[in-house]
Structures are given as C-alpha cells and as structure tokens.
C-alpha positions in Angstrom: 1.1 7.5 -9.0 -1.7 9.9 -8.6 -4.2 7.1 -8.8 -2.4 5.3 -6.0 -2.5 8.4 -3.7 -6.2 9.0 -4.5 -7.0 5.3 -3.8 -5.1 5.4 -0.5 -6.8 8.7 0.6 -10.1 6.9 1.5 -10.2 5.1 4.9 -12.7 2.5 3.5 -10.2 1.5 0.8 -7.3 1.4 3.2 -9.5 -0.9 5.4 -10.0 -3.2 2.4 -6.3 -3.3 1.8 -5.7 -4.1 5.4 -8.1 -7.0 5.1 -6.2 -8.3 2.1 -2.9 -7.9 3.9 -4.3 -10.0 6.7 -5.7 -12.6 4.4 -5.0 -12.5 0.7 -7.3 -14.0 -1.9 -10.7 -13.0 -0.6 -14.0 -12.9 -2.6 -16.3 -9.9 -2.6 -18.5 -11.6 -0.1 -15.5 -12.2 2.2 -14.5 -8.5 2.0 -18.1 -7.3 2.7 -18.4 -9.2 6.0 -18.2 -7.0 9.0 -18.1 -3.8 7.0 -20.6 -0.9 7.4 -20.8 -0.6 3.6 -23.1 -1.9 0.9 -21.9 -4.6 -1.5 -22.1 -1.9 -4.3 -19.9 0.5 -2.3 -17.3 -2.2 -1.7 -17.4 -3.1 -5.4 -16.8 0.6 -6.3 -13.9 0.8 -3.9 -12.4 -2.4 -5.3 -12.6 -1.0 -8.8 -10.7 2.1 -7.7 -8.1 -0.1 -6.0 -7.8 -2.2 -9.1 -7.4 0.8 -11.4 -4.5 2.0 -9.1 -3.0 -1.6 -9.4 -3.2 -1.9 -5.6 -5.5 -4.9 -6.0 -5.3 -7.6 -8.6 -7.9 -10.3 -9.2 -8.0 -13.9 -10.3 -11.0 -15.8 -11.4 -11.6 -19.2 -9.8 -14.7 -20.8 -11.3 -17.5 -18.3 -10.7 -15.6 -16.6 -7.9 -13.3 -13.6 -8.3 -10.5 -13.5 -5.8 -8.9 -10.3 -4.7 -5.2 -10.0 -3.9 -3.1 -7.1 -2.5 -0.4 -5.9 -4.9 2.2 -4.2 -2.7 4.3 -2.9 -5.7 2.7 0.5 -6.0 3.1 1.1 -2.3 6.7 0.0 -2.5 7.2 2.5 -5.4 5.8 5.3 -3.3 8.2 4.3 -0.4 11.1 4.2 -2.8 10.3 7.5 -4.4 9.0 9.6 -1.5 10.3 8.0 1.8 13.6 6.2 1.1 15.2 9.3 -0.5 14.4 11.4 2.6 15.5 8.6 4.9 18.8 8.3 3.0 19.6 11.9 3.6 18.8 11.7 7.3 20.9 8.6 7.7 23.8 10.3 5.9 23.5 13.3 8.2 23.6 11.1 11.3 26.6 9.2 9.9 28.4 12.5 9.2 27.6 13.8 12.7 28.8 10.5 14.3 32.1 10.8 12.4 32.5 14.5 13.4 31.7 13.7 17.1 34.2 10.8 17.1 36.9 13.0 15.5 37.0 10.9 12.3 37.9 12.5 9.0 37.4 11.4 5.4 40.6 10.0 3.9 
C-alpha cells in the first residue's frame, strides 16, 4: 500500500490516472498530448504507477495500451475510509434512535 500512496502523492501521476479514468486504453503518445512533460517523464511516471498496480498494460501489435486499475484505490478506501465512515454512520444512527426515544430491544 506504501507504493500506492507514493504513486498518488504526485500531481502529474494523478493527472495521468484522471486521463485514463476519462478514456481507458491509451498509448504513451495519447497520454503525452497536452501535458507539460517530456515523453521520458511520462514514461517514468507510468512505470511508478504500474509498479503500484494502479496502471496495467496490454500490448496490441507494436502499441502498449495503458489501463486504469481501480483495485488499489478501492483497497485504500476499504481500509482507510470505509472504516471511519462506518463509525460515523453508527454514531448518527445511535443519535437518531436516542432523539426519537427508541431503545434497543
């Protein structure tokens, strides 16, 4: 999970993920268009994203297509966000019951 957090810490890498979220299956050339980064910098960022399993690739002839893999982000949400949310929702439910005069049992 450390690799995922490190990968997400960079705004350039988050921008690449946003591009893939908008249109999955892009080539390196597609991803470079409109960016203020060199092709080599984009390649380096993609390697980091691949190492964190946030991007997966598939060869199509001579092209390498890049796809967003949402599983690591879901795992972060499951581990770090959902648990906190569950507690908050339980507290709201308990408060609602107390305010409405409900009791357990």
